[in-house]
DRENGU-223880 format. One record per residue: x, y, z of N, C-alpha, C in turn; residue in one letter. Coordinates in steps of 0.2 Angstrom, whole numbers, plus 2048, in hexadecimal, padded with zeros to 3 digits. Each point is the difference from the previous one (the first is absolute). Layout:
// residues N
XYZXYZXYZa
...
***
This chain:
// residues 649
4EABB57158007FA7F98018047FAm
8047FC7FD8028057F97F98007FBs
8028047FB7FB8007FC7FF7FA7FAd
8027FC8018027F97FD7FD7FB801n
7FF7FF8087FE7FC8037F8802801n
7FF8088007FA8028027F87FB7FAr
7FD8008047F97FA7FD7FC8047FDk
7FE7FF7FA7FA8077FD7FA7FE805p
7FC8068007F87FF8027FD7FA7FDp
7FC7FF8037FB7F97FE7FA8047FBs
7FE7FD7FD7F88037FB7FB802805p
7FE7FC8037FC804806801808804l
8078008028038088018008047FAv
8017FD7F98008057FC7FB8037FEr
7FC7FA8007F88027FF7FC804804n
8018008077FE805804803806800v
8068017FF8048077FF7FD8027FAl
7FF7FD7F97FD8037FB7F9803801m
7FC7FB8037FA8028017FE806804w
8068018077FF8068038038067FEa
8068007FA8028047FC7F98027FBg
7FD7FF7FE7FA8017FA7FB803805i
7FE7FF8067FD803804802807803l
8068028018038048038008067F9l
8027FD7FA8008067FA7F98007FFa
7F97FD8017FA8028017FF805805l
8038008057FC805804804806800v
8078007FE8028067FC7FE8027FDl
7FE7FE7F97FC8037FA7FA804803l
7FC7FC8037FA803803803808803v
8048008058028048058028067F9q
8037FD7FC8038057FB7FC8047FDl
7F97FC7FC7FC8037FD7FA804803f
8017FE8087FB806805804806802q
7FD8067FD801807801801800806g
8028068058008038057F9802802p
7FD8047FA7F98018027FB7FC800s
7FF7FA7FD7FD7F98028027FE806e
8047FF8038037FD8067FF804804r
7FE8088017FE8058057F87FF801r
7FD8007F97F98037FE7FB7FA802s
7FB8028057FC7FA7FF7F7803803g
7FC7FC8057FB8057FF7FB7FC7FBg
7F88058017FC7FD7FD7FF8027F7e
8017FB7FB7FD8057FB7F98027FEe
8008067FF7F98047FF7FF8037F9i
7FB8028008008017F8800809800a
8038017F98018078007FC806802y
7FB7FF7FD7F98028027FE801808s
8027FC8067FF800804807804803d
8057FF7FD8058038047FE80A800f
7FE8027F97FC8067FF7FE801805l
7F87FD8007FC800805801801807s
8067FE8028037FF807804808801k
8038017FB8048047FE7FA808801v
7FD8017FC7FA8038027FE802807d
7FE7FA8027FB800808806801804s
8068008008078038058017F9803g
7FF7FA7FE8047FB8048057FD7FCq
8058047FC8067FC801804806801v
8047FC8068068038048068027FCk
8027FA7FD8088017FB8007FC7FBe
8048037FB8007FC7F98077FF7FEa
8017FC7FD8067FE7FD8028007F8a
8008027FC8007FF7F88077FF7FEi
8007FA7FD8037FD7FC8007FF7F8a
8028047FD7FC7FF7F87F8800800g
7FE7FB8007F88007FF7FD7FA807r
8067FE8037FE7FD808800804804q
7F97FE8057FF8068058007FC806i
8038018037FE7FD8077FF806806s
7FD8008058008038077FB7FD806g
7FE8058037FD7FD8077F9806800k
7FC7FD8047F9804800800803804l
7FB8038058008048067FF7FA806s
7FE7FB7FE8007FA8068077FB7FFn
8048037FD8087FC8007FD7FA7FCd
7FD7FE7FB7FF7FC7FE8038027F8q
8057FA7FE8038017FA7FD7FF7FAe
8018037FC7FD7FD7F88058037FCf
7FE7FD7F98068007FB7FB7FF7F8r
8028047FC7F98027FA8068027FBt
7FE8007F98028027FA7FE8057FDy
8058057FF7FD8057FA8018017F9n
7F78007FF7FF8007F78038047FDp
8048068028028057FD7FE807801g
7FD8008087FB806800807805803d
7FE8067FA8058068037FF804804m
7F88018017FE8058078007FD806q
8047FA8027FE7FB806805807806l
8078017FB8038038057FD807804i
7FB8057FB7FE8058037F97FC805e
7FC7FD7FE7FD7FC8058037FE807r
8067FE8008047FE808801806802l
8028067FD8028058047FB805803r
7FB7FF7FA7F78048047FE7FD806a
8027F88017FD7FD806806800807k
8058047FC8077FD8068027FB801n
7FF7FC7FB8027F9801809801800v
8037FB8048087FF8018037FC7F9k
8028037FC8037FB7FB8088007FFf
8027FA7FC8078017FD7FF7FD7FBd
8068017FC8007FE7F78087FD801a
8017FA7FD8067FD7FF8007FD7F8v
8068017FE8007FD7FA7FE7F97FFp
7FE7FE7F87FD7F97FF8057FB802e
8017FA8018077FD8017FF7FA7F9e
8078017FD8007FC7FA8047FA800r
8007FC7FB8047FA801808801800p
8057FE8048068027FE8037FD7F9s
8058017FD8037FD7FA7FF7FA802l
8047FD8058037F88027F87FD800l
7FB8038047FA7FE8007FC7FD7F7q
8018057FD8018007F98027FA7FCq
8078008028027FC7FD7FF7F9801v
7FF7FE8057FD7FA8047F97FE7FEi
7FB8048007FA7FF7FC8027FE7F9v
8038047FC8017FE7F98037F9800g
8047FF8038047F98007FD7FB801a
7F98028047FE7FA8067FF7F97FBl
7FC8027FC7FD7FB7FA8067FB7FFp
8068047FE8057FD7FD8047FB803f
8018038078017FC8057FE7FB802l
7FB7FF7FF7FB7F98037FE7FE7FAi
8018007FA8017FB7FB8067FD7FFm
8068028018068008028007FA806i
7FE8028058007FA8067FC7FC7FEg
7FA7FF7FC7FC7F98008067FC7FBi
8038037FA8047FD7FD8057FD803w
8048038058057FE8047FD7F9804i
7F98038047FF7FB8038007F87FAf
7FC8017FB8017F97FC8037FE7FDf
8078038008057FD7FE8037FD806m
7FF8038068047FC8067FC7FA801r
7F97FF7FE7FE7FB8008017FA7FCq
8028027F88037FC7FB8077FE801m
8038038048077FD8037FF7FF807q
7FD7FF8037FF7FC8078047FC802n
8007FA7FD8037FA800809801800g
8028057FF8068017FE805807806q
7F98038038058058038048067FDg
8008017F98028057FF7FE8087FEr
7F88008027FF8077FF7FD8017F9g
7FD8078007FD8007FA8048037FBa
8058018008058017FC8047FC7FFm
8017FA8028057FC8017FF7F87FBg
7FB8027FB7FE7FA7FC8067FE7F9f
8048057FF8067FD7FD8077FD806g
7FE8008058047FC8048017F87FEk
8077FE8037FD7F87FF7FD7FD805s
7FE7FB7FF7FC7FB8038057FA804r
8068027FE8027F6802802804808a
8017F78028018028068087FD803k
8018018048077FF8027FF7FC805l
8057F98018007FE8068077FF800l
8008008078098008037FE7FC807t
7FB7FB8008007FD8068067FC803e
8037FF8048067FC8017FE7F9805k
7FC7FF8027FC7FC8047FC7FB7FCh
8007FA8007F97FE7FC8008017FAg
8058017FC8028027F87FE7F77FEr
8018027F88007FA7FD8067FE7FEv
8027FB8008067FC7FD8017FD7FBt
8067FB7FE8007FB7FB7FD7F9804f
8018018077FD7F98047F9801801d
7FC8047FD7FA8008027FE7FD7F7d
8048027FC7FC7FD7F88047F87FEv
7FD7FD7FD8007FA8017FF7FD7F9a
8027FC7FB7FC7FC7FB8018047F9g
8048068028028027F7809802801i
8047FB8018078018008018047FCd
7FF7FE7FB8048037F87FE809800e
7FB8028017FF808803801801803a
8047FD8068038038078078017FDr
8027FC7FD8087FF7FC8008067FCe
7FC8017FB8008077FE800806802e
7FC800805801805804804802806l
8037FB8018068008058068047FEq
8018027FA8058047FE7FE8087FFe
7FA7FF8017FE809803801802809i
7FE7FC8028047FE807805802801v
8047FB7FC8078038038038077FEd
7FB8017FA8028077FC7FF805806f
7FA7FF8027FF8068058037FF806l
8057FA80080180080880A8037FFk
8027FE7FA8058037FE8018017FAd
7FF8087FE8008017F98097FF7FCp
8028018068088017FC8017F97FFs
7FF7FB8018017FA7FE8007FE7F7k
7FA8047FF7FF7FF7F98048057FCf
8008058028018087FD8087FE7FDh
8057FD8068077FE7FF8017FE7F8r
7FD7FA8008007FC7F97FC8047F8l
7FC8048047FE8067FB7F87FD7FEg
7FE7FC8047F97FE8017FA803800g
7FB7FF7FC7FA8048037FB7FE801k
7FC7FF8077FB7FE8027FA8007FEi
7FC7FC7FC7FA8027FC7FB806804p
7FF8037FD7FA8058027FB7FF801k
7FC7F97FD7FA7FE8017FF7FA800g
7FC7FD8057FF7FA7FF7F87FE7FEa
7FD7FB7FE7F88007FC7FE7FA803l
7FB8018068007F68017F97FE7FEl
8007FB7FB7FB7FF7FF7FF7F8801v
7F77FE8017FE7FB8027F9800801g
7FB7FB8007FB8008047FD803806p
7FB8028037FE8028038027FA807p
8028058068027FC8068067FC7FFg
8058017FD8067FC800805803806t
7FF8078018068038048028057FDg
7FE8027FC8038077FB802807804k
7FA801804801805806804800805t
7FE7F78048057FF803809801801l
7FF7FD7F88097FF7FF803808802l
7FC8057FC802805800802803805a
7FB8018068028008078047FD804r
8027FA7FF8067FB8008068047FDa
8008027FB8078057FE802805805i
7FB8048028018078038017FD806a
7FC7FA8048027FE8058087FD802g
8027FD7FD8077FD7FD806807800e
7FE8047FC8068058007FE807804a
7FB7FF8057FE8058067FF8077FBn
7FC8027FB8008057FD7FB802801v
7FE8077FE7F98037FF7FB7FC7FBp
7FC7FD8017FD7FF7FA7F7803800f
8038037F77F68048017FC7FB7FBf
7FB7FF8027FB7FC7FC7FA8047FEt
7FE8017FB7FA8037FC7FD7FA7FBi
7F98027FE7FD7FB7FC8008057F9s
7FE7FB7FB8008047F97FD804800g
7FA7FF8027F8805801801805803s
8058028068008058038058047FCd
8018007FA8038067FC7FB8057FDf
7FC7FB7FC7FB8037FC7F9803803v
7FD8067FF7FD8038027FA8037FCe
7FC8038017FC8057FA803805800m
8048038038038067FD8058027FCf
8028027FA8047FC7FD808804801v
8057FD8008078028037FF7FE806g
7FD7FD8068017FF8058047F8800v
7FF7FD7FE8047F97FE8098037FFg
7FD8037FC8088027FE805804807a
7FB8048038018038068037FB805s
7FD7FB8018007FC8058067FC7FFr
8027FD7F98067FD7FF805804804v
8018087FB8048048038037FF808r
7FB8028028028018098027FA802d
7FC7F97FE8027F9801807800801m
8048017F98078017FF804806804f
7FC8058028028038048047FF807e
7F97FC8018007FF8088077F9800q
8007FD7FB8057F98008058027FFa
8038067FE8078047FF802801809k
7FD8018018008038088027FB805k
7FD7FA7FE8007FA8058057FB7FBn
8048027FC8047FB7FC8057FE802a
8037FA8027FC7FA7FB7FC7FD802p
7F97FF7FC7FB7FD8037FC7FC7FBc
7FA7FE8007FC7FA7FA7FA8067FFi
7FE8007FB7FA8027FF7FA7F97FDi
7FC7FD8047FD7FB7FB7F78017FFf
8008007FA7F98037FE7FC7FA7FDi
7FC8008057FB7F77FE7FA8037FCd
8007FA7FA7FB8007FC8018067FAe
8068007FD8038067FD7FD7FE7F9i
7FC7FB8007FB8007F97FB8077FEd
8008018077FA8078008028057FDa
8058017FF8068087FE8037FE7FAv
8037F87FE8057FF7FC7FE7FD7FAg
7FA7FF8007FC8007F98038017F9r
7FE7FE7FB8038027FB7FD8067FEh
8058057FE7FD8087FC7FD7FE7FBr
7FB8047FF7FC8027FA7FA7FD7FFg
7FF7FB8047F97FD8017FB803805a
7FF8078017FC8038037FD8057FCg
7F98038027FC8057FA805807800l
8058028058038078018067FE7FBg
8027FB7FC8067FF7FD807802805g
8048048008067FF8047FF807806g
7FB8028007FE8058057FD7FD805n
7FD7FC8017FB7FF8048057FF807d
7FB7FF8078058008058047FA801e
7FD7FA8008057FB8018057FE7FDr
8008047FA8078017FB806805803e
7FB8058018058058038047FD805q
7FD7FC8048037FD8078047FB7FDt
7FF7FC7FC8067FB7FD8048037FCl
8018077FD8058027FE806803805n
7FC8038058038038058037FA806q
7FF7FC8018027FA8028067FC7FCl
7FF8017FB8067FC7F9806805800l
7FE8078028068058028037FF806v
7FC8008028047FF8098047FB7FFe
7FD7FA7FF8047FA8008087FF7FCm
7FE8047FC8078007FA7FE8057FCd
8038078028028067FD805803800g
8008077FE805803801804800807f
7FC8008068018028068007F9804d
8077FC8008007FA8037FE7FF807a
7FC7FB8017FF8018078037FA805n
8068018028047FC8047FC7FC803e
8037FA8037FD7FE8077F97FF801g
7FC8007FB7F98008007FF7FA7FBi
7FE7FB8047FE7F97FB7F87FF800i
7FD7FF7FA7F98007FE7FF7F9802i
7F97FD8047FE7F97FE7FB801800v
7FC7FC7FA7FA8017FE7FD7F87FFa
7F98008037FB7F97FF7FA8007FBa
8007FC7FC7FB7FF7FC7FE7FA7FFt
7FA7FE7FC7FD7F88007FF8027F8n
8018067FD7FD8007F88078047FDr
8077FC7FF8058047FD7FF8017F8p
7FA7FC7FF7FF8037F77FF8057FFd
7FB8038047FF8077FE802807801v
8067FD8038058078018048027FBl
8008048008058077F98077FD801d
8017FE7FA8077FF7FE806802804p
7FF8077FF8048078038027FE808a
7FA7FE8038027FC8088047FB801l
8017FE7FB8027F97FF8087FD7FEl
8018087FF8087FF7FB805801806r
8067FD7FF80680080380280A802p
8007FF8088018078047FB804802g
7F87FA8007FC8028047FE7FB803r
7FD7F97FE7FF7FB8038067FA7FBf
8047FF8058067FE7FB7FF7F8802d
7FD7FE8047FE7F88017FA801802r
7FC7FA7FC7FA7FD8007FF7F8805q
7FE8018068017F98037FA7FD803i
7FF7FA7FC7FA7FC8027FE7FB807t
7FB8058017FE7FD8087FB7FB7FFv
8007FA8007FC7FB7FE7FE7FC804g
7FB7FB7FF7FF7FD8088047FB801r
7FF7FF8068077FA8028017F97FFp
8047FD7FE7FF7F98007FE7FC807d
8017FB8017FD7FC808806803805i
8088007FE8028028077FF806800e
8008057FC7FF8068017F9801805g
7FA7FC7FF7FA8018028017FC808r
8057FC8018037FD808804805803v
8028067FC8038048047FC807802r
7FA8017FD7FC8057FE7FB7FD806i
7FF7FB8017FB7FC806803801806l
8097FF7FE803801809800806801q
8018047FB8008098037F9800803v
7FB8017FD7F98008037FE7FC806h
8027FA8007FE7FE808806801805m
8038058018058028057FA802807r
7FB8047FD7FD8028057FA7FC802k
7FF7FA7FB7FA7FB8038017FB805v
7FD7FE8058037FA8057FD7FC7FCp
8077FA7FE7FC7FA7FD8017FB803l
7FA7FB7FE8017F88038077FC7FEa
7FF7FA8028077FD7FE7FE7FE7FAq
7FA7FE7FD8007FD7FB7FF8027F9d
8018078018018057FA8067FF7FCv
7FF8007F88077FF7FD7FF8047FAd
8048058008018057FB8017FC7FAa
8037FD7FE8027FC7F87FA7FE7FFr
7FC7FA8057FA7FF7FF7FC8047FCt
7FD8058037FE8067FD8028047FAi
8078008018018047F97FF7F97FAa
8017F98007FF7FD7FB7F98007FEr
7FA8018037F98027FF8008077FEg
8048048007FD8087FC8038017FBt
8017FC7FB8038037FB7FD8067FDp
8048047FD7FD8087FD7FF804804g
8007FF8087FE805804807807801f
7FE804801804805800801803807s
8058048008028018097F9802802g
7FD8067FD7FA8038057FA7F9800a
8017FB7FC7FB7FA8008027FC807d
8057FF8008037FC8067FF805807l
8028048007FE8058057F8801801a
7FB8007FC7F98008027FF7F8802n
8047FB7FE7FE7F98038037FF806l
8058028038028018067FA802806v
7FF8077FC7FB8038057FA7FF800n
7FC7FD7FA7FA7FA8018037FC805e
8047FB8018037FA8047FF803808a
8028068008018038057F9802804a
7FC8037FB7F88028037FC7F9800l
8017FB7FB7FC7FA8038027FD806l
8058008028037FF8067FE803806a
7FF8058007FE8058047F77FE802a
7FC8007F87FA8008017FE7F9804r
8057FB7FE8007FA806801801805r
8048038048037FF8078057FE800s
8048007FB8057FC802808805802k
8047FD8038068048018048007FCr
8027FA7FB8028007FC7FF8007F8l
8038017FB7FD7FF7F98027F97FFv
7FC7FC7FE8037F97FE8017FE7F8g
8017FA7FF8007FF7F77FA8007FFm
7F97FF8047F98007FD7FD806800s
8028058017FF8087FF8048017F9e
8057FF7FF8038017F97FD7FD7FCf
7FD7FA8007FE7FB7FA7F9805800e
7FC8018057F98037FE8028067FEd
8058048028018057FE8018017F7a
8057FB7FE8017FF7FA7FA7FE7FCk
7FC7FB8027FA7FF7FD7FB808800d
7FF8048047FC8058008048057FBk
8088017FF8038057FB7FF7FD7F8v
8007FB8008007FC7F97F87FF7FEm
7FC7FE8047FA7FB7FD7FB806802m
8018058067FB8038027FC7FD807g
7FC8068027FC7FF8067FB7FA7FFv
8007FB8077FC7FB7FF7F8802801e
7FB8007FB7F98038017FC7F8804r
8028008067FA7F98037F9803800k
7FE8068017FA8028007FB8007F8s
8057FD7FC7FB8017FA7FD7F97FFm
7FA8017FF7FB7FB7FE7FF7FC7FAv
8047FB8007FF7F97F87FA7FC802m
7FD7FE7FB7FB7FB8018067FA7FEt
7FE7F98028027F97FF8027FF7FBe
7FE8037F98007FF7FA8058037FEd
8028078038058057FD8067FE802e
7FF7FD8078057FE8028047F97FEk
7FC7FC7FD8027FA7FB8048017FBk
7FC8047FC8038027FA806804801l
8028058058068038048067FC7FFt
7FD7FA8068067FA7FE8017FD7FCa
7FD7FC7FD8007FE7F88048057FBy
7FF8058038048047FA809801800h
8008028098058018028057F97FFe
7FE7F88038017FB7FE8037FF7F8a
7FD8037FB8018007F98088027FFg
7FF8088048088037FF8037FB803h
7FF7FE8078067FC8038037F97FCa
7FA7FD7FE8027FB7FD8048007FAv
7FF8057FA8038027FB808801802v
7FE80380680A8038028037FC801s
7FD7FB8038047FA8038037FB7FAl
7FC8017FA8027FB7FC8038027F9h
8008088018058057FB8077FF804e
8047FE7FD8077FF8038058087FFq
7FD8057FC8038058027FD804803a
7FA7FF8047FF804804802800805s
8008068048028018077FC7FD805d
8037FE8067FC7FA8057FC805802p
7F97FD8047FC803803801803808i
7FF8058008018018077F8800806h
7FC8017FB7FA7FE8057F98027FCk
7FA7FC8017FB8017FD7FB800805a
7FB8057FF7FA8038047F98027FCt
7FB7FE8047FA8037FD7FE805807i
8038028037FD8068048018057FBi
7FB8058008018067FD806805802p
8058027FB8028058048018057FAr
8018078027FF8057FC7FB8007FCg
8028017F77FB7FE7FC7FD7F97FDr
8037FC8038007FB7FD7FB7FA805a
7FC7FB7FF7FF7FA8028037FC803l
8067FE7FD8067FA8018068047FDg
8047F98018088017FD8037FD801m
8047FF7FA8067FB800807803801v
8038008058058047FF8087FC800m
8048027F98067FC7FF804804802r
8067FD8028078038018057FF7FCl
8048017FD8087FF7FD8037FD805p
8057FA7FE8057FE804805805801e
8018037FC8068078007FE8067FCr
8058048017FE8057FD7FF8017FAd
7FE8037FA8007FE7F98018077FEs
8038007F98008067FE7FF8027F8y
7FE7F97FE7FE7FF7FA7FC7F87FFs
7FC8027FC7FB7F97FF8017FC7FAf
7FF7FA7FF8017FC7FA7F97FF7FDh
8017FD7F97FA8007FD7FB7FA805r
8057FA8007FB7FB8047FC802806d
8048048047FC8058057FA8027FFk
8008067FA7FB8037FE7FA7FA7FEm
8027FB7FE7FA7FB7FD7FE7FD807y
8038008047FE7FC8057FA806805a
8038068007FC8048037F98027FCn
8017FF7FA7F87FE7FB7FD7FC802l
8047F98027FC7FB8007FB802809s
8058018047FE8028057F9803803v
8008077FC7FD8067FE7F77FC7FFa
8017FC7FC7F97FD7FC7FF7F9803m
8047FF8087FC7FA8027FC800804g
7FE8088047F98028047FA8007FCg
8018027F77F97FE7FD7FF7F87FEr
8077FF7FD7FE7F97FD7FC7FB806v
8028028097FE7FA8057F88027FEa
7FE8078007F98028027FB7FD7F9e
8057FF7FA7FB7FC7FC7FE7F97FFe
8077FC8058007FA7FF7FC7FE804l
7FF8038077FC7FE8047F9802803i
7FF8087FD7F78018017FF8037F7f
8047FC7FB7FD8037F98018057FDg
7FE8007FC8038077FA7FA806802h
7FA7FD8017FC806801800804809d
8057FB803801803807806804803k
8018017FA8088047FF800807803v
8048048037FF8068048058057FEt
7FF8058028058077FF8057FE804s
8017FD8048057FF8048067FF7FCg
8027FF7FB8067FE7FD8028077FBa
7FB8078038038057FA807802802s
8018008068088018028067FC7FEs
7FE7FA8008057F87FC8008037F9d
7FB8027FC8008007FA8028087FDi
8008058048048067FF8087FF801q
8007FB8048098008008027FC7FBm
7FF7FB7FE7FF7FC7FA8008047FBa
7FD8027FE8008057FA807804800t
7FF8058068058048018087FC7FEn
8007FA8038077FD7FE8017FD7FAl
7FA7FE7FE8017FF7F88028057FCa
7FB8058018038057FB808805802k
8017FE8058088038028057FB7FBa
7FE7F88028037FC7FD8037FF7F7m
7F88057FD8008007F98038077FEv
7FD804802803809800806802802t
8037FE8078068028018047FA801q
8027FC8008047F98038017FC7F9w
7FE8037FB8027FB7F97FF7F9802g
7F97FD8038007F88017FA7FF7FBm
8008027FA7F97FC7FD8057FF7FAs
7FF7FA7FE8047FE7FA7FC8037F8d
7FC8018017FC8027FA8038097FEi
8008038068018097FF8097FF800l
8027FC8058098007FF800805807g
8088018008028048078008097FDp
7FA8008018018087FE7F9804805l
8028068027FD8038047FA8057FEq
7F97FE8017FC8047FD7FD805803y
8038018077FD807804806801804t
7FF8078028068048037FF802809e
8037FF8027FC7FF808803808802n
8048037FC8018098047FA8037FEq
8008058047FA8058028048077FFe
7FA8047FD8048097FF7FA803803e
8048058017FB8048057FD8067FAv
7F98028027FD8047FB7FB804803f
8008058027FB8058018017FF80Bl
8057FE8017FF7FD8067FF7F9801g
7FF7FB7FC7FD7F88008047FE7FEh
8007FA8028047F87FD7FD8007FCs
8027FE7F87FD7FC7FD8037FB7FCv
7FC7FA8008037FB7FD8037FF7F8s
8047FC7FF8018027F88017FA7FDr
7FC7FE7FB7FE7F87FC8028027F9q
8067F97FE8028017FB7FB7FF7FBq
7FE8037FA7FB7FF7FA8017F97FEn
7FB7FC8008027FA7FD7FB8007FAv
8007FC7FB7FB7FF7FA7FB7FC804s
7FA8007FB7FA7FC8028027F9801e
8027FD7FA8047F98028017FE804k
8058048018058008077FF7FF805t
7FA8058017FA8008057FC7FA803a
7FE7FD7FB7FD7FA7FF8057FA802e
8058007FC8057FB804801800806l
8008058028038008087FA7FE805i
7F98027FC7FA7FD8048017FB801d
8007FD7FB7FF7F88008047FC802s
8078038018067FC8037FE801809e
7FE8058047FE8028047FB7FB802v
7FA7FF7FC7FB7FA8008037FA801k
8047FF7FB8037F78008047FF807r
8048058018057FD8077FA801807l
7FA8038007FD8018077FA7F77FEv
7FF8007FA7FB7FB7FF8057FA801v
8077FE7FE8047FC8018017FF807g
8028058067FE8008067FA7FF803g
7FB7FF7FD7F97FE8027FF7F87FFy
8037FE7F98017F97FF8047FC805d
8068028018057FD8047FC7FE806r
7FD8078047FB7FD8067FD7FE800a
7FB7FE7F97FB7FC8028027F87FEk
8058007FE8027F87FF8057FE807q
8028048038037FE8077FC800806l
7FA8057FF7FA7FE8057FB7FA7FEl
8007FD7FB7FC7FB7FD8047F9802t
8068007FF8057FB803802800807d
7FE8048038028008087F9803803h
7FA7FC7FE7FA8048038007FE808a
8027FA8007FE800808805801803d
8078047FE8048058067FB807800e
7FC8037FB7FB8047FE7FD800808l
7FA7FA7FF7FD8008058037FF809e
8037FE7FF8067FD806802808804a
8018037FB8028078037FC806800v
7FA7FE7FE7F98058007FD7FE806a
8017FA8037FB7FE805805803804q
8077FE8038048028057FF8067FFa
7FF8077FC8008068007FA801803l
7FA7FD7FE7FA8018058017FE807l
8037FB8027FF7FD806807807804e
8048008008058048018028087FFy
7FB8027F88018058008068047FCe
8067FD8048078037FE8047FB801t
8057FE7FC8047FB7FE8078037FFl
8047FE8028078027FE8037FB7FBs
8078017FE8027FC7F98007FA801g
8037FE8078037F98027FA7FD800d
7F98028027FA7FE8017FC7FE7FCe
8018047F97FD7FE7FA8037FB7FDi
8067FF8018057F97FE7FD7FB803i
7FE8018077FD7FA8057FA7FE7FEk
7FD8037FF7F98007FC8007FB7FBv
8048037FA8007FD7FA8027F9801i
8077FF8068017F97FF7FC7FB805k
7FA8048037FB7FB805803800806g
8048048028037FF8077FD806804e
7FF7FE8087FC805804802806802h
7FD8037FF8048088047FF800806i
8068048038017FE8087FD809802d
7FB7FF8037FF8078037FE7FF808r
8038058057FF7FF8087FA7FF801p
7FA8027FF7FA7FC8017F98057FCd
7FD8018007FA8027FC7FF808803s
8028018078018078028048047FCa
8057FC7FD8068067FD7FF8027F8e
7F77FD7FB8008017FE7FD8087FEk
8028027FA7FC8077FF7F97FF802l
7FE8098007F98008017FA7FE7FCp
7FB7FE8017FE7FE7F97FF8057FAp
7FF7FF7FA8008057FC7F98047FFl
7FF8067FF7FB8038017FA800805g
8048008087FD8008057FE806801a
7FA8048007FC8068018038057FAg
7FB8068008018047FA7FD8007FBg
8018047FC7FB8007FA8078027FAv
7FF7FD7FB8078007FA7FE8077FEs
8068047FF8018077FD7FF8017F9g
8007F97FD8028027F87FC7FC7FBl
7FD8007FD7FB7FE7FA8037F87FFp
7FC7FB7FE8047FB7FE8028027FAk
8018027FA8038027FC8068027FFa
7FF8058058088048028057FA804g
7FE7FB8058057FC8028047FD7FBr
8077FF8028057FE7FD8037FA804r
8017FB7FC8047FA8058088007FDr
80280480380A8017FE8037F8800g
8058007FB8037FB7FF807802806s
8028048008068018038077FE7FAg
7FE8027FB8067FE7FC8058057FFl
8028058048058057FF8067FD805g
8077FF7FA8067FE8047FF802807d
7FD8078028028028057FB802807i
7FA8027FB7FA8008057F97FE7FBa
7FD7FE8047FA7FD7FB7FC8067FDp
7FD7FE7F97FE8057FC7FA7FE800q
7FC8038077F97FD8007FA8037F9a
***
């Protein structure tokens, strides 16, 4: 077997060998310090006075004198040993009694023994330091002195690799990166025309949109070595370690060129310089400086392409984003409906599906979902099917999984009194009725009074299509729908019986009105001006929001305009519910009976039509069956589901 194919010993074998070596070294050390006289000498230890008495009485047969150590035999062949305190007359006494004695020079430790004894404390301290350093670097297998080595992992698998076929819903980003793949496959194609491939590509987008998956697909398509590392792996407690790791990473990449280096969460090391306590000399900024030099310095790195990912491009240092380093910034956004269909099809490959599963229907009901959200949705549906002992994953599992992801888990064990159930039903009915009569509002997808997540009830609305901007009339409609629950409580139960259940609705309406006034210029009094800045700056390692200073008079106008918009939504909701009180009563009673209604069923209730349910057994279990509420009454919230993507409980 060749040395390249020889497998390294397992950790268990290495540990056994290490401890065996330590024990052997201890045995040899003991043997080294045990002198020949000590190995030879034995017998009973006697006092020196007893020894003299035995000499005088003729009981000592023979003696051996080594320095001040005396050993020998008595007349009865019993061995003894004693210590001479410095008696100068001992030799005369032995001669007078005809004792056979021998004298040998006193043994002194050798030079090697003296060196070992002197260096032993330092060796012990060095060994302890090496042990702790190995523990600190245990996850990397670099050894005690290897903390300056790169932690980048080299992925070269040829089987099961990720390709563009596994990436869906981000076609524009794929097209931008296809050029990098073509260059890695055939560099001469670009060199003939004098073109230079971008040295770096920065993937920007929200979490879960597939930035890391896209980077792996580039390496899989080009079939080249792929180094992956996180931005936090560069920075350590030792100054200069990060820069050393950057140098080592690029040295390894040069040996494997052409290759790709993928740096995930690069904002951990690439933040603005000069924002820390150390000025330009702290560890993170030294690491960033070395990274800038390696990407585009005097020594060009041909064949090495840097791909990085972040969801915070606003905090990156400008020098990192200039041409020659990260030439391209590729936005990896949330997929549209067609993208969601293809993403679902990718994740459904390994799931046995029933005949009624339609990926497009699921995609229409999941606007704003990222690739990771859709993968989680498919997984939750598979888990539900397994829990129900089904062989195939049906559409009902996907619907239940979608409700769980968007609205939270049903809290069937929560105890609610009949009064609380009734109040929740009218609260959610108020949201539903106002939403139906606001033309700009999104259609109702589902209304429920079953507690989910942190909400006691919920009305979920879904847009008919993906929306990228919102009109003023839609924002007014959202304000009105948000106030529908509070208005319904006042109309049915009276002013004194209003609860804290509308806290999330009020918060949502206030934030929306404030954004309309201060960011989107939708106040006729304040005009099309921006009074707040969305940017954030880094100070001492923390993100600090910056707000433009406004005068006291302007601040009062902002507060009055925000109040005017919210109160306007409250008045519109009150007018609609007053005019359609019969519809409010009908929807509330239907929610008390069925506990969950779809959008079509709510319309049937308002029209006075009968709701077709297979039988009473198909109804959801009674609300609050068993268990004890885990939240105090003041802490419960009746979410309205007013978000255009997911319910804002």
